[in-house]
C-alpha positions as CSV (number, residue, x, y, z in Angstrom):
1,M,-27.8,17.9,30.4
2,N,-26.2,17.2,33.8
3,H,-22.6,18.5,34.0
4,K,-21.5,15.2,35.5
5,V,-22.9,13.4,32.4
6,I,-21.1,15.8,30.1
7,L,-17.8,15.4,31.9
8,F,-18.3,11.6,31.8
9,L,-19.0,11.6,28.1
10,G,-16.0,13.8,27.4
11,F,-13.8,11.5,29.4
12,A,-15.1,8.5,27.6
13,V,-14.3,10.1,24.2
14,L,-10.8,10.9,25.3
15,L,-10.3,7.4,26.7
16,Q,-11.5,5.9,23.4
17,Q,-9.1,8.1,21.4
18,A,-6.2,7.3,23.8
19,S,-6.9,3.5,23.5
20,A,-7.5,3.4,19.8
21,A,-5.6,0.6,18.3
22,T,-2.9,0.5,15.6
23,D,-4.0,-2.9,14.5
24,K,-4.6,-3.1,10.7
25,V,-2.3,-5.1,8.5
26,I,-3.6,-4.6,5.0
27,C,-2.0,-7.0,2.5
28,Y,-2.2,-6.1,-1.2
29,Y,-2.0,-9.3,-3.3
30,A,-0.7,-8.8,-6.9
31,S,-2.8,-11.6,-8.4
32,W,-0.6,-11.9,-11.5
33,A,2.0,-13.5,-9.3
34,V,0.3,-16.9,-10.1
35,T,2.0,-16.7,-13.5
36,R,5.5,-15.9,-12.3
37,P,8.2,-18.6,-12.9
38,G,10.0,-20.8,-10.4
39,N,10.2,-19.5,-6.8
40,G,8.4,-16.3,-7.8
41,K,5.1,-18.1,-8.3
42,F,2.6,-17.2,-5.6
43,V,-1.0,-18.5,-5.5
44,P,-3.9,-17.4,-3.2
45,E,-3.3,-20.4,-0.9
46,D,0.2,-19.0,-0.2
47,I,-1.4,-16.1,1.7
48,D,-1.4,-16.6,5.4
49,P,-4.8,-15.2,6.4
50,N,-3.8,-15.1,10.1
51,L,-1.1,-12.5,9.4
52,C,-3.3,-10.0,7.6
53,T,-6.4,-8.3,8.8
54,H,-7.3,-7.3,5.2
55,V,-6.4,-8.7,1.8
56,N,-6.8,-6.4,-1.2
57,Y,-7.0,-8.3,-4.5
58,A,-5.2,-6.3,-7.2
59,F,-6.5,-5.4,-9.7
60,L,-9.8,-5.1,-11.4
61,G,-10.5,-2.4,-14.0
62,L,-13.3,0.1,-14.7
63,N,-15.4,0.4,-17.8
64,D,-16.7,3.7,-19.2
65,D,-20.2,2.9,-18.1
66,G,-19.1,2.5,-14.5
67,S,-19.1,-1.3,-14.3
68,L,-16.1,-3.2,-12.8
69,Q,-14.0,-5.0,-15.4
70,V,-12.2,-8.3,-14.9
71,L,-8.7,-7.9,-16.3
72,D,-7.5,-11.5,-16.3
73,E,-10.4,-13.8,-16.8
74,E,-8.3,-16.9,-16.9
75,N,-6.7,-16.3,-13.5
76,D,-9.4,-14.3,-11.8
77,I,-12.4,-16.4,-12.9
78,N,-11.5,-19.6,-14.7
79,Q,-8.7,-20.5,-12.2
80,G,-10.9,-19.2,-9.3
81,G,-8.5,-16.5,-8.1
82,L,-11.3,-14.3,-6.7
83,K,-13.1,-17.1,-4.9
84,R,-9.8,-18.6,-3.7
85,V,-8.9,-15.4,-2.0
86,S,-12.3,-14.9,-0.4
87,A,-12.1,-18.5,0.8
88,L,-9.3,-17.5,3.1
89,K,-12.1,-16.2,5.4
90,E,-12.9,-19.8,6.1
91,V,-9.5,-20.0,7.9
92,N,-9.8,-16.6,9.6
93,P,-13.4,-15.5,9.9
94,D,-12.2,-12.0,11.0
95,L,-10.3,-11.4,7.7
96,K,-11.7,-8.8,5.3
97,V,-11.1,-9.2,1.6
98,L,-11.5,-6.3,-0.8
99,L,-11.4,-5.8,-4.5
100,S,-8.7,-3.2,-5.5
101,I,-9.6,-1.4,-8.6
102,G,-7.2,0.6,-10.8
103,G,-3.5,0.7,-10.1
104,A,-0.6,2.5,-11.7
105,A,-1.4,1.1,-15.2
106,A,-5.1,2.0,-15.2
107,D,-6.6,4.7,-17.4
108,T,-7.2,7.7,-15.2
109,G,-9.5,9.2,-17.9
110,V,-12.0,6.4,-17.2
111,F,-12.0,7.2,-13.5
112,S,-12.6,10.9,-14.3
113,T,-15.5,10.0,-16.7
114,V,-17.2,7.8,-14.1
115,A,-16.6,10.1,-11.2
116,S,-18.2,13.1,-13.0
117,S,-21.5,11.3,-13.8
118,P,-24.0,10.6,-11.0
119,E,-25.5,7.8,-13.1
120,K,-22.1,6.1,-13.7
121,R,-21.2,6.5,-10.0
122,D,-24.3,4.6,-9.1
123,A,-23.6,2.0,-11.8
124,M,-20.1,1.5,-10.3
125,A,-21.6,1.0,-6.8
126,K,-24.2,-1.5,-8.2
127,S,-21.5,-3.4,-10.1
128,A,-19.2,-3.6,-7.1
129,I,-22.0,-5.0,-4.9
130,E,-22.7,-7.6,-7.6
131,F,-19.1,-8.6,-7.4
132,F,-19.1,-8.7,-3.6
133,E,-22.2,-11.0,-3.6
134,T,-20.9,-13.2,-6.3
135,Y,-17.3,-13.7,-5.1
136,G,-17.7,-13.1,-1.3
137,F,-15.8,-9.8,-0.9
138,D,-16.2,-7.2,1.8
139,G,-15.5,-4.0,0.0
140,L,-13.8,-1.9,-2.6
141,D,-10.4,-0.3,-2.6
142,V,-10.2,2.6,-5.1
143,D,-6.6,2.9,-6.4
144,W,-7.0,5.9,-8.8
145,E,-3.5,7.0,-9.7
146,Y,-4.2,9.9,-9.6
147,P,-7.1,12.4,-9.6
148,G,-6.1,15.6,-11.2
149,G,-6.9,19.1,-10.0
150,G,-10.2,19.1,-11.8
151,D,-11.2,15.8,-10.1
152,I,-10.9,16.9,-6.5
153,E,-14.7,17.4,-6.0
154,T,-15.9,14.6,-8.2
155,Y,-13.5,12.2,-6.5
156,V,-15.2,12.8,-3.2
157,E,-18.6,12.5,-4.9
158,L,-17.6,9.1,-6.2
159,L,-16.4,7.9,-2.8
160,S,-19.6,9.3,-1.2
161,A,-21.8,7.4,-3.7
162,L,-20.0,4.2,-3.0
163,K,-20.2,4.7,0.7
164,T,-23.9,5.5,0.6
165,A,-24.6,2.3,-1.4
166,F,-22.2,0.1,0.6
167,E,-23.0,1.2,4.2
168,P,-26.4,-0.5,4.6
169,K,-24.7,-3.8,3.7
170,G,-21.6,-3.2,5.8
171,Y,-19.2,-3.1,2.8
172,L,-16.0,-1.1,3.1
173,V,-14.7,1.8,1.0
174,T,-10.9,2.4,1.1
175,V,-8.4,4.2,-1.2
176,A,-4.7,4.2,-2.1
177,V,-3.4,7.8,-2.3
178,N,-0.3,9.6,-3.4
179,S,2.2,10.4,-0.7
180,I,2.9,13.8,-2.2
181,P,-0.6,15.2,-2.9
182,G,0.6,18.6,-4.3
183,E,2.2,16.8,-7.2
184,V,-1.0,15.5,-8.5
185,G,-3.5,18.3,-8.0
186,G,-4.3,17.6,-4.4
187,Y,-7.1,16.0,-2.5
188,D,-10.0,17.3,-0.3
189,I,-8.5,15.4,2.6
190,A,-11.0,16.3,5.3
191,A,-14.0,15.4,3.1
192,M,-12.4,12.1,2.1
193,S,-11.7,11.2,5.8
194,K,-15.4,11.6,6.6
195,V,-16.4,9.2,3.9
196,L,-13.7,6.5,3.9
197,D,-13.0,3.5,6.1
198,V,-9.2,3.5,5.3
199,I,-6.8,5.8,3.6
200,N,-3.7,3.9,2.4
201,V,-0.9,6.4,1.9
202,M,1.6,5.1,-0.6
203,T,4.8,6.0,1.3
204,Y,7.3,4.6,-1.2
205,D,8.7,5.4,-4.7
206,F,10.1,8.6,-3.3
207,H,13.3,8.0,-5.3
208,A,13.6,5.8,-8.4
209,G,15.0,5.6,-11.9
210,W,17.9,7.4,-13.3
211,G,20.3,9.4,-11.3
212,P,22.5,8.7,-8.2
213,T,21.6,5.9,-5.7
214,A,18.6,6.8,-3.5
215,E,16.2,5.1,-1.1
216,N,12.8,3.9,-2.2
217,S,11.0,4.5,1.1
218,P,12.9,6.4,3.8
219,L,11.0,7.0,7.0
220,Y,12.7,10.4,7.5
221,G,14.7,12.8,5.5
222,G,18.4,12.4,5.2
223,V,20.9,14.8,6.9
224,N,22.4,15.6,3.5
225,E,19.2,16.2,1.6
226,S,17.8,19.6,0.5
227,S,15.2,21.2,2.7
228,W,12.5,20.5,0.0
229,T,13.4,16.8,-0.2
230,K,13.3,16.5,3.6
231,E,9.9,18.1,3.7
232,N,8.4,16.0,0.9
233,R,10.1,12.8,0.0
234,N,9.8,10.5,3.0
235,A,7.1,8.6,4.8
236,D,7.0,10.9,7.8
237,A,6.5,14.0,5.6
238,A,3.7,12.3,3.8
239,I,1.8,11.1,6.8
240,R,2.1,14.5,8.5
241,Y,0.7,16.1,5.3
242,W,-2.4,13.9,5.4
243,L,-2.9,14.3,9.2
244,D,-2.4,18.1,9.0
245,G,-4.9,18.2,6.1
246,G,-7.6,16.7,8.3
247,A,-7.4,12.9,8.0
248,D,-8.5,11.0,11.0
249,P,-5.3,9.1,12.0
250,Q,-7.4,6.0,12.8
251,K,-8.3,5.8,9.1
252,V,-4.7,6.3,7.9
253,T,-2.2,3.5,7.1
254,I,1.4,3.9,6.3
255,G,2.7,2.0,3.3
256,I,5.5,-0.6,3.5
257,A,7.1,-1.7,0.3
258,F,8.2,-5.4,-0.1
259,Y,10.5,-4.3,-2.9
260,G,13.2,-1.8,-3.6
261,H,14.6,0.3,-6.4
262,T,17.8,-0.8,-8.0
263,Y,20.8,0.8,-9.7
264,I,23.9,-0.2,-11.6
265,L,26.8,1.5,-9.9
266,S,29.2,3.4,-12.2
267,N,32.1,2.4,-9.9
268,P,31.5,-0.6,-7.6
269,S,34.0,0.8,-5.1
270,N,31.8,4.0,-4.8
271,N,28.7,2.2,-3.3
272,G,27.2,4.6,-0.8
273,L,24.1,6.8,-0.9
274,D,24.1,9.3,-3.8
275,A,26.7,7.3,-5.7
276,P,26.9,7.8,-9.5
277,T,25.1,5.2,-11.5
278,A,24.8,3.9,-15.1
279,G,21.0,3.7,-14.7
280,P,18.4,1.5,-13.2
281,G,19.1,-2.1,-12.5
282,E,18.0,-5.0,-14.7
283,P,14.5,-6.5,-14.3
284,G,14.1,-9.2,-11.7
285,E,13.7,-12.8,-12.7
286,Y,10.3,-12.9,-11.1
287,T,8.9,-9.4,-10.9
288,D,10.3,-8.4,-14.4
289,N,10.4,-4.6,-13.7
290,Q,13.4,-2.6,-14.7
291,G,14.8,-0.7,-11.8
292,S,13.2,-2.7,-9.0
293,L,13.4,-6.1,-7.3
294,G,11.1,-7.8,-4.8
295,Y,12.5,-8.6,-1.4
296,N,12.3,-12.3,-2.4
297,E,14.6,-11.6,-5.3
298,V,17.1,-9.7,-3.1
299,C,17.2,-12.6,-0.7
300,E,17.6,-15.3,-3.3
301,F,20.0,-13.6,-5.8
302,H,22.0,-11.3,-3.6
303,P,22.6,-13.4,-0.4
304,N,26.2,-12.2,0.0
305,G,25.5,-8.5,-0.6
306,T,26.7,-5.9,2.0
307,V,23.9,-4.3,4.0
308,V,24.3,-0.7,5.3
309,F,21.6,0.8,7.6
310,L,21.1,4.5,7.5
311,E,20.3,5.8,11.0
312,D,18.9,9.1,9.8
313,M,16.5,7.7,7.2
314,K,15.8,4.4,9.2
315,V,16.2,2.3,6.1
316,P,19.0,0.0,4.6
317,Y,20.6,-0.3,1.3
318,L,22.5,-3.3,-0.1
319,Y,25.3,-3.4,-2.6
320,D,26.8,-6.4,-4.4
321,D,29.6,-5.6,-6.9
322,N,27.9,-3.1,-9.3
323,F,24.4,-3.9,-8.0
324,W,22.7,-1.4,-5.5
325,I,19.2,-1.4,-4.0
326,G,17.5,0.9,-1.5
327,Y,14.8,-1.2,0.2
328,D,13.2,-2.3,3.5
329,N,14.1,-5.1,5.8
330,E,12.9,-6.3,9.2
331,E,14.8,-3.6,11.0
332,S,13.4,-0.7,9.0
333,I,9.9,-2.2,9.1
334,G,10.2,-2.2,12.9
335,Y,10.7,1.6,12.8
336,K,7.7,2.1,10.5
337,V,5.4,0.0,12.7
338,R,6.6,1.9,15.8
339,Y,6.0,5.2,13.9
340,A,2.4,4.1,13.1
341,Q,1.8,3.4,16.8
342,E,3.3,6.7,17.9
343,K,1.1,8.6,15.4
344,N,-2.0,6.6,16.5
345,L,-2.5,5.4,12.9
346,A,-4.9,2.6,11.9
347,G,-1.9,0.4,11.0
348,V,0.1,-0.4,7.9
349,F,-0.5,-1.7,4.4
350,I,1.9,-3.7,2.3
351,W,2.6,-3.6,-1.4
352,S,2.8,-6.4,-2.0
353,I,2.8,-9.7,0.0
354,E,3.8,-12.1,-2.8
355,T,7.3,-10.5,-2.9
356,D,8.0,-11.4,0.7
357,D,10.7,-14.0,1.3
358,M,8.2,-16.9,1.0
359,H,11.0,-19.5,0.7
360,G,13.1,-18.3,3.6
361,F,16.3,-17.4,1.7
362,C,16.9,-14.5,4.1
363,G,15.9,-16.5,7.2
364,E,12.4,-17.1,8.4
365,K,9.8,-17.8,5.7
366,N,7.7,-14.7,5.1
367,G,9.9,-12.8,7.5
368,L,8.8,-9.3,6.6
369,L,5.1,-10.0,7.1
370,K,5.7,-12.0,10.3
371,S,7.8,-9.1,11.6
372,I,5.0,-6.6,11.0
373,Y,2.3,-8.9,12.5
374,N,4.4,-9.6,15.6
375,K,5.1,-5.9,16.2
376,I,1.5,-4.8,15.5
377,K,0.1,-7.4,17.8
378,K,2.4,-6.8,20.8
């Protein structure tokens, strides 16, 4: 081949890499939000399809034979949840909608069983395609939390089987993965990256539950943290782990949590980071999870709380009498979007959009999602 042609092709590849866009805004939608009371109720039509590039419908389940399982027939089928989400493409034809399968409450044993059987892997792919064709979806997001050490190889085989079946029809295969892989047996990152369209790294839940006050999703380690914590329990450490392990940055998204972890302060006057607590906070009126609140609940029920921004971790916390939460706001989200751009990542993903401030108690309606979109699309 002519040397000039070789140089030109090399330059073209470098130019393409340099100009690769950080442009994905992947919006997970917790479909059970349709049953939440009062201001917490969120239906498919509340999703703004022009602010998301992808909407991941959470969750479907998995049967032992590999077929996909509808978990809430009333909302997903009878009330048309699946079709109402795919109908958002009529508003934004560029939008991609995916079925997200699994989740934190799913049976990991079923995933292991299906992944280890070639016949069941093929059955899963066939079942998924039937769902896509019936309900108008564009791909599958595998949220297996989490493959164990013995699943590393079969996990890739499962993803490869899905990709082989989906690719001729243009369907996508994405995953949600642990931010600290070593804690769950690890992943074959390089092999996954070759197969997948998107790798959503769950860069949140770094600190939660009992113990002193701590941040849910710090971007960086804190100046007073131990060396191990700085090297493992923050978004930067997680993303670097995946990139160093061989993930293509243009397939990686950084996770942004539209919720935070809450604590009951032992002493309301001692309200900083690492303050003593009497345990996790009470369940939210809408989300109903002990130890966490959606951003919408923070805005509505703690409008007079004091917000402190941590410059080292690039995240805020809020305290209100004996209530304390480490969470994300528009300022911290700005740092995370900028980080994604600096690392040349594919973009960001959100868990989950129905806990945004959809009624504007903190300011602009859906302020977090709009902030992300505006910064991504600059």
